Every structure is written in structure tokens, then in C-alpha cells.
C-alpha positions in Angstrom: -0.1 -0.1 0.1 1.4 2.9 -1.1 0.4 6.2 1.5 -0.8 9.2 -0.3 0.7 12.6 1.2 -3.0 14.3 0.9 -5.1 11.6 2.2 -2.6 9.6 4.6 -3.7 6.6 5.9 -2.5 4.3 8.7 -1.4 0.6 8.2 -3.3 -2.3 9.8 -2.8 -2.1 13.3 -1.0 1.2 14.2 -3.0 3.2 16.4 -2.1 6.5 17.8 -1.6 9.6 15.7 -3.0 7.8 12.4 -5.9 7.1 14.2 -6.6 10.7 14.0 -6.6 10.6 10.0 -9.0 7.7 9.6 -11.2 9.0 11.8 -11.5 13.0 10.0 -12.4 10.7 7.1 -14.5 8.1 8.2 -17.6 9.7 6.7 -16.5 10.0 3.5 -15.0 6.0 4.1 -18.8 5.6 5.0 -20.2 7.1 2.1 -18.1 5.3 -0.4 -16.6 8.1 -1.4 -12.7 6.7 -1.0 -11.1 5.3 -4.3 -10.6 1.1 -3.8 -6.7 1.6 -2.3 -8.1 3.9 0.5 -10.8 1.9 1.5 -9.1 -1.5 1.5 -6.5 0.8 4.1 -10.2 1.8 6.1 -10.9 -2.2 6.2 -7.5 -3.1 7.2 -7.0 -0.6 10.2 -10.2 -1.2 11.7 -9.8 -4.7 11.6 -6.8 -4.0 13.9 -7.6 -0.9 15.8 -9.8 -0.8 19.1 -9.7 3.4 19.1 -11.1 3.5 15.6 -13.9 0.1 15.5 -16.3 1.7 18.2 -15.9 5.1 16.4 -16.9 3.4 12.9 -19.2 1.1 14.5 -21.5 3.9 16.4 -21.3 6.2 13.1 -22.5 3.4 10.8 -25.3 2.3 13.0 -26.1 6.2 13.0 -26.5 5.9 9.1 -28.6 2.8 9.2 -31.0 3.9 11.7 -31.2 7.3 9.5 -32.1 5.2 6.6 -34.6 3.0 7.9 -36.2 6.0 9.3 -37.3 7.4 5.5 -38.8 9.8 7.3 -41.7 11.8 5.2 -41.3 15.7 6.5 -38.4 17.2 8.1 -37.4 18.4 11.1 -38.6 21.9 12.2 -36.5 24.6 11.2 -35.1 25.4 15.5 -34.2 21.6 15.6 -32.1 21.9 12.6 -30.1 25.3 13.4 -29.7 23.3 16.9 -27.7 20.4 15.1 -25.6 22.2 12.2 -25.1 24.4 15.5 -23.3 21.5 17.3 -22.0 20.2 14.3 -20.0 23.1 14.0 -18.9 23.2 17.4 -17.8 19.8 17.0 -15.8 20.8 13.4 -18.1 19.7 11.1 -18.0 22.6 7.8 -20.8 21.8 5.1 -19.0 21.3 1.7 
């Protein structure tokens, strides 16, 4: 596996500073937006990392729950604003 300077990915079994790179790109991985090589590196890291796997598992369960919800109405404006404020305070920046 060749690591890209633009998209640093840890090797399987490495934990520590590299975990931050995995967790920062976890939504891209869950959304299927990574190339095959990066996706394979994520699978390998998650299979070996007890620090990253629980976060992956939580976020995957969250996305699965949203998909099953299939809500017909949007949330009230006030609730949407609170959610976006909370996300921004955690570092989320909309694309």
C-alpha cells in the first residue's frame, strides 16, 4: 500500500496519531467516497484498531438508523439549527 501525502492512511495495526487521520475521513469511508486502495486501508485499520472501530461502529449504526427511518417530513427549523450548531462546534463544515 502506498500512502498518499494528500490522504494519509495508517497501516493495519497502527494506532495513535494515524487514528486521527482515519477518524477525520470516516464519513467519506462510510459514504463510499474513497478510492479502492484507501477503502482497503480503512478496512484493514478498522479490523485491527480497538480505538477506531467503536467510532466506526457507532457512526455506521447511526447511518443505518437514518436510512431505516425514511422520514416523510423535515425536522422543524429550530431543531435543524440546533443540530447544525452542535455539528459546527464539533468541527463539521458543510461542503
